[in-house]
Every structure is written in C-alpha cells, then in structure tokens.
C-alpha positions as CSV (number, residue, x, y, z in Angstrom):
1,M,-27.1,21.9,-46.1
2,R,-27.6,18.3,-47.2
3,I,-26.2,15.7,-44.9
4,E,-23.5,14.3,-47.6
5,R,-22.1,17.8,-48.4
6,E,-21.8,18.7,-44.6
7,L,-20.0,15.2,-44.0
8,G,-17.8,16.2,-46.9
9,R,-17.0,19.7,-45.8
10,L,-16.2,18.1,-42.2
11,L,-13.8,15.6,-43.7
12,T,-12.3,17.9,-46.2
13,G,-11.4,20.5,-43.3
14,R,-9.9,17.6,-41.2
15,K,-8.2,16.3,-44.4
16,E,-9.6,12.9,-43.6
17,S,-10.9,10.2,-45.8
18,L,-14.0,8.0,-45.7
19,A,-14.9,4.4,-47.1
20,V,-18.3,2.8,-47.1
21,A,-19.4,-0.8,-46.6
22,E,-23.0,-1.4,-47.8
23,S,-25.5,-4.3,-47.9
24,C,-29.2,-3.4,-47.9
25,T,-28.7,0.0,-49.2
26,G,-27.0,-1.6,-52.1
27,G,-24.6,1.3,-53.0
28,L,-27.1,4.2,-52.3
29,V,-24.9,5.7,-49.5
30,A,-21.9,5.7,-52.0
31,K,-24.0,7.3,-54.8
32,K,-25.3,10.2,-52.4
33,I,-21.6,10.8,-51.2
34,T,-20.4,10.9,-54.8
35,D,-23.4,13.1,-55.8
36,A,-21.5,15.9,-54.0
37,P,-19.2,17.9,-56.2
38,G,-15.7,17.6,-54.9
39,S,-16.1,14.1,-53.0
40,S,-13.1,12.6,-54.7
41,A,-11.2,14.9,-52.2
42,Y,-12.3,12.5,-49.2
43,F,-14.3,9.4,-50.4
44,L,-12.0,6.6,-51.2
45,E,-14.3,3.6,-52.1
46,A,-17.4,1.6,-51.4
47,A,-18.1,-2.2,-51.2
48,V,-21.6,-3.6,-51.6
49,T,-21.4,-6.7,-49.7
50,Y,-24.7,-8.3,-50.1
51,T,-24.1,-11.9,-49.0
52,N,-22.4,-13.4,-45.9
53,E,-19.6,-14.8,-48.1
54,S,-18.9,-11.5,-49.7
55,K,-18.8,-9.6,-46.1
56,E,-16.1,-12.3,-45.1
57,R,-14.2,-12.1,-48.2
58,A,-14.2,-8.4,-49.0
59,L,-14.3,-7.1,-45.6
60,G,-12.8,-9.7,-43.4
61,V,-16.0,-10.2,-41.2
62,R,-15.8,-13.2,-39.2
63,R,-17.8,-16.5,-40.2
64,A,-18.2,-16.9,-36.3
65,T,-19.8,-13.2,-36.0
66,L,-22.2,-13.9,-38.9
67,R,-23.2,-17.4,-37.3
68,K,-23.5,-16.2,-33.8
69,F,-25.3,-12.8,-34.3
70,G,-26.3,-12.8,-38.1
71,A,-25.4,-10.4,-40.9
72,V,-27.9,-7.9,-39.4
73,S,-26.4,-7.0,-36.1
74,A,-24.2,-4.4,-34.4
75,Q,-21.3,-6.9,-34.5
76,A,-21.4,-7.5,-38.0
77,A,-21.7,-3.7,-38.9
78,E,-18.8,-3.1,-36.6
79,E,-16.7,-5.5,-38.5
80,M,-18.0,-4.2,-41.8
81,A,-16.8,-0.7,-40.8
82,E,-13.6,-1.8,-39.4
83,G,-12.9,-3.9,-42.7
84,I,-13.6,-1.3,-45.2
85,R,-11.6,1.1,-43.3
86,R,-8.7,-1.4,-43.1
87,R,-9.1,-2.2,-46.8
88,A,-9.3,1.4,-48.0
89,R,-6.6,2.8,-45.6
90,S,-9.2,5.5,-44.7
91,D,-9.6,7.6,-41.7
92,W,-13.2,6.6,-41.2
93,G,-15.2,3.4,-42.2
94,L,-19.2,3.6,-42.4
95,A,-21.3,0.4,-42.7
96,A,-25.0,-0.4,-43.0
97,T,-26.5,-3.8,-42.9
98,G,-30.2,-4.7,-42.8
99,I,-33.5,-5.9,-44.1
100,A,-35.1,-3.7,-46.6
101,G,-37.9,-6.2,-47.5
102,P,-40.6,-7.0,-48.4
103,S,-39.3,-10.4,-47.2
104,G,-36.5,-11.6,-45.0
105,G,-37.5,-10.2,-41.8
106,S,-38.1,-12.2,-38.4
107,R,-39.8,-11.6,-35.2
108,E,-36.4,-10.7,-33.8
109,K,-35.3,-8.7,-36.6
110,P,-38.4,-7.4,-38.8
111,V,-38.1,-5.8,-42.1
112,G,-36.9,-2.4,-41.8
113,T,-34.2,-3.3,-39.1
114,V,-30.8,-1.8,-40.2
115,C,-27.5,-1.8,-38.2
116,F,-24.7,0.9,-38.7
117,A,-21.2,1.4,-37.5
118,V,-18.9,4.1,-37.9
119,A,-15.1,3.1,-37.2
120,G,-12.3,5.7,-36.7
121,K,-9.3,6.3,-34.7
122,G,-9.5,3.2,-32.5
123,K,-13.0,3.5,-31.8
124,T,-16.0,1.7,-33.5
125,L,-19.7,2.9,-32.5
126,S,-22.7,1.2,-33.7
127,W,-26.5,1.8,-33.9
128,A,-29.6,-0.1,-34.9
129,R,-32.8,1.5,-36.3
130,R,-36.0,0.3,-37.4
131,F,-37.6,1.9,-40.5
132,S,-41.2,1.8,-41.8
133,G,-42.4,1.8,-45.3
134,G,-41.6,-0.2,-48.6
135,R,-38.3,-1.5,-49.7
136,E,-37.3,1.6,-51.6
137,E,-38.3,3.8,-48.5
138,V,-36.4,1.7,-46.1
139,R,-33.3,1.8,-48.2
140,E,-33.6,5.6,-48.6
141,K,-34.1,6.3,-45.0
142,A,-31.2,3.9,-44.0
143,A,-28.9,5.7,-46.6
144,L,-29.8,9.2,-44.9
145,A,-29.3,7.7,-41.5
146,A,-26.0,6.2,-42.3
147,L,-24.8,9.7,-43.5
148,D,-26.1,11.4,-40.7
149,L,-24.5,9.1,-38.1
150,A,-21.1,9.4,-39.9
151,R,-21.5,13.3,-39.9
152,R,-22.3,13.2,-36.2
153,R,-19.4,10.9,-35.4
154,V,-16.9,13.0,-37.5
155,R,-18.3,16.1,-36.0
156,L,-18.1,14.6,-32.3
157,E,-14.4,13.8,-33.1
158,S,-13.8,17.5,-34.2
159,I,-15.3,18.8,-31.1
160,S,-13.7,16.7,-28.6
161,P,-11.1,14.1,-29.8
162,R,-10.6,11.5,-27.4
163,G,-8.3,8.6,-27.4
164,G,-8.8,5.3,-26.2
165,G,-9.9,1.7,-27.0
166,R,-13.0,0.2,-29.0
167,R,-16.2,1.2,-27.7
168,S,-19.7,0.5,-28.8
169,R,-22.9,2.7,-28.0
170,S,-26.4,2.0,-29.0
171,W,-29.3,4.1,-29.5
172,T,-32.2,3.4,-27.2
173,A,-33.9,2.4,-30.6
174,R,-31.9,-0.8,-30.2
175,A,-33.2,-1.6,-26.8
176,R,-36.8,-0.9,-27.9
177,A,-36.4,-3.0,-30.9
178,G,-34.8,-5.9,-28.9
179,I,-31.9,-6.2,-31.1
180,P,-28.9,-7.8,-29.2
181,R,-25.6,-6.0,-29.3
C-alpha cells in the first residue's frame, strides 16, 4: 500500500485530521495526499511557506527561532508543524523545510538537508535527513519521507497512546549530519 493511502487509512480509522506546512517540497506532500481518493475525509489544508516572512505570518514561527537556528532546523520545523496544526485546528500537523538545491547549501547544512516535524496531542517530534540527488529527486525523497514519518507517528499513537509534554527526538542521521537540535 502506498504511504499516503496507509496514512489516510490510519487517520480515517481514528477519525482524525491532518494539515501540512511545506517549504522545500513546494506543495508536493499535499499533492501526494490529495492524489488518494477520499483524502477530504482527513486532510484539512496545506501551506507552502517558502520565505521566512511567510513562515512567521502564516504559521507563527518565531523570528527569534529563524534567526538563531535558521529556517532549515528542527526548531523551525517543529514550530511550522505546531503552527499549521493550530491554524487548521487539526489533530496532526506535518512540516518539511530544507534545501533542495542546486544552491543554498552550506558546510553545516548542505544541499539535500531536510528537517521534518510531526505535531499532535501535546507532543512534537522532529527529524532531520540528508538526501542525495538533484533538486527534483531531493524534493520527491523529502515528500515521501514526510509522509512516512507522519504515518509512523500516527501508527505509534494508535499502538500506544501516551500523554505528556512536548518532546523532540532525532534520528541518528541528525547527529551524523551535524545538524543542531
């Protein structure tokens, strides 16, 4: 089963909703979700916030976060996911922000670096990944990774619901990539 359809099945079964905030993927995550028949049962909205100003205005990402950590950071991704969840009044918020290339990378955050976050029920989890390939390949891999992370997160909540405060977890890839939390 395709990732977006499995995610939709999980959300529908739980009677929950999803909203998406995207930057480097430029709406590709939302497109993949809406390609699945019946997605209107769980998908509320998406925001493509390509600039820092749009992240602040549309999602409530703090200027201080963007200045201190940058738009491509776990912190920015978390605030994007929380912001779209709040704006849409959805059960889940999913965010992706990164550098698709071919330019824009740095030594600390090379082209292909993408940060993701999933916000839901008092917890926000974030991850960072590095993808190889050209611009379109990075965007495609990032969109699929975002959907997979959301699917895993919703599935985890389905298996063992936990209460509690805000938590953040990173993949070992973040440490290997040298991307700060």
